[in-house]
N, C-alpha and C positions, 0 to 999 in steps of 0.2 A: 506316384505322379501327384505333385500339389498344384493348381490351378489357384491363380489368385485373378479372379475377374474383375475387381475394381468395384465401380458403381455400374451396377448393370440391372436392367429390367429383370421382375422376378420370371415372368415368362419365358425369357430367353435364358435365363441361368437354369430354370427347370428343364428347357429340352436339354441343355447339356448333361446335366445330372441323367436324363433319363440314358440317353446315348451312352453316358460312362459306364451303367447300370446293365446295359446290355451288353456292353463288351467285357465287363467283369463276369457276368454269367457266363460268357462262351471262353472264358479263359485267356481273352484277347490282351487283358491289362493287369496289371497288380493292384490292389488296394489304394484308392486313391483318397484325395481331400480337396474340396473347392473351398475357398473363403472369398467372401465377397461383401458388399453392400448395396442394398437395393434402392430403387426410387420408391417414394411412398405408396403403399399398398396394404390392404388388408386381406388376410387369407383364413380360410374357414377350414377346418378339418373334416376329416369323412363324417362323424357325427356329430359336428358342431351345428348350432343351433343359430340361424340367421337374424333371430332378435336380439341377439347378443351385440348386432352392429346397432347401434342407437341414435344414427344420424339418418334421415331420409333420403331415397336415393337420387331426388333431384339435386339434394345439398351436396352429395358425394360427385354427382357428375359434373356440376358448376366448378368444383375443383379440381377436375381432373384425376379424381382419387378411385380407383378401382379396388372392388370387392371381388375375389377368387375363391371358388370352392377348390380344394385340391386334396390330393390324396397322402396324406399324413395322420397320425394321431392328434387328437387335443381338440380345441375349440378354436375360437377366434384371435388373431394375434395382428400386431401391427409390424412392418418392416419398413425402414426408412433410411436415408444418410444419418451416418453417425452411428448405426448399429452395426456390430460385426455379427454376419453369418456364417456358418462353416457345416459343410454338407459331406459328412465322409462317404463314401461309397466301398464297403467293406465287405468281405464275406464273412456271416458268422455259421458257417459250417462246422467250424471247429467245436468240439462237444463242449469245451470249456466257456464257449461265449453265448449268451442267450441273449434275448431283447432285453430283460428286465435288467441285466447286469450292465448291457450296452447304455440304456438310457441311465443309470448311475456312472457309467464313465463318462460320458458327457457334462453332468453335471459336476463330477469330479475335477474335469478341465477348466469349467467356470469357476470353480472355488478357487484352484489353484492360481487361475489367471489373477483372479482380484487379489490374493493375498500377494503378489507381486506389488500391487499399489497399498500395500497395509491396511486392506479392506477384509474385514472378517465376515465371510461369507456361509450360510449353512443350507440344509436341505429343511424342510418343513414334513414330517409324516403325513404320508396319506394326498400329498400333491407332487407335481412333477417340477423341476426348475431350479431356482437357486435365488436364494432372499438374503436381504440385509437388512436386518432390524426390522423384520415383519414387511418389508417392502420388495417387491419382486424385480430381479434385474437380469435374468436369465430365464431364458423359456427352451423347453425341448420339445419336439415333435417329430416323429419317424416315420418311416415307411419303409417297407423290403418287400422284394421281388426274389422268389426263391432263395431266401437268406441272404441275399445284398440289398444292403441298406441305402437310405437315400433321406433326401430333407435332411432334419437334425437340431442345430444347438444355436440360439441367438442372445448376442450379449448387448445390453445397452450401454453405450461407451459414451457419445456427444450427442445421441439423438435426440429431438424434439419430444418430448414426454406429453405434449398436449393433446397429439393424435390418440393418446390413449384412452383420453376421457369421451373419444366418440364410439367407444368398446365396451362391453363387459370383458376384459382381458383373460382370455383363458376359461370365457365362461363365468369367471366370478365376479360378482357385482360389487365385491366389498374389500377389493387387492387396490393397492396402491402401487404405482411401478415407480423405479429409481435407475438413476443412470450413473455410471462412474463418475462422469462429469459434475453431476449433482452432488453427489457424495463428497468429493475431493474439493470441490469449490472452484475448479477451473477447468480449461478446457484440455482433453487428452490427446497425445500424439497420436492418429491413427496408425500410421506405419508402425511405430513400436508397439503398440497394443496389438495389431495384427501378428507380429512376430512373436510376443509372447504366448498369443494364445495359440498360436501354431506349436511351438515346441511343447506345449503340456498336452495338447492335442496327439503330436507325433508319439509323445513318450507312453502315455497312456493308452493308445490305440495299436501301439507297436508298428507304427509307419517309420521305416528308416529311411524313407527318401529325402533327401536335400536338398533336391533341384526343384526350383518354385517356375512354374511356366505361367507367363504374363498373359492378358486377355489377348493383345494381338495375335500371338502365336495360337491359342485356342480357334480365335475366330477367323483365322485367315484361310 
């Protein structure tokens, strides 16, 4: 099952994720994948440091920006319109699949996606995510419940990179963020970008589902 939730608040999307995780653990559904964009929000992982949010709370609240503590790995990151987020809900109970290789699979999907746009992306040893010429363009942070995954991958396509200056992205104070639009020098068609990323995720994760369910059907 592929769920395209469009632009959706982070908390609402998280609620849908957790419901799918429960159903996957019970065997009520097969491996699934959510793809979406979020309204502007900062999220901090389980062991993340709130000091990596560099803007005082009163300034955040004045701009209606939320800072949420969430149950994924990693530190602080930003989500906003123009960034594609992908949340696989898959079982890793197969002995051939483990959390480490799963992280690499998500990175590989982003690398192949960027290759579709003639952008050469890479991993950096000792760090998660995907990088282009030393700038980070994709982030990975996952959670798992009884070996069923949630959270996942975000790729900066057209998003406003200025929000990243309000945090130490992923807890690093020396990282520069990139977007596909900034690299290519022009906006990217989001519908096409979603299709391309989905193709690579389905291929790498072994998802053979071709049916995509839209937001209205999920939230009905």
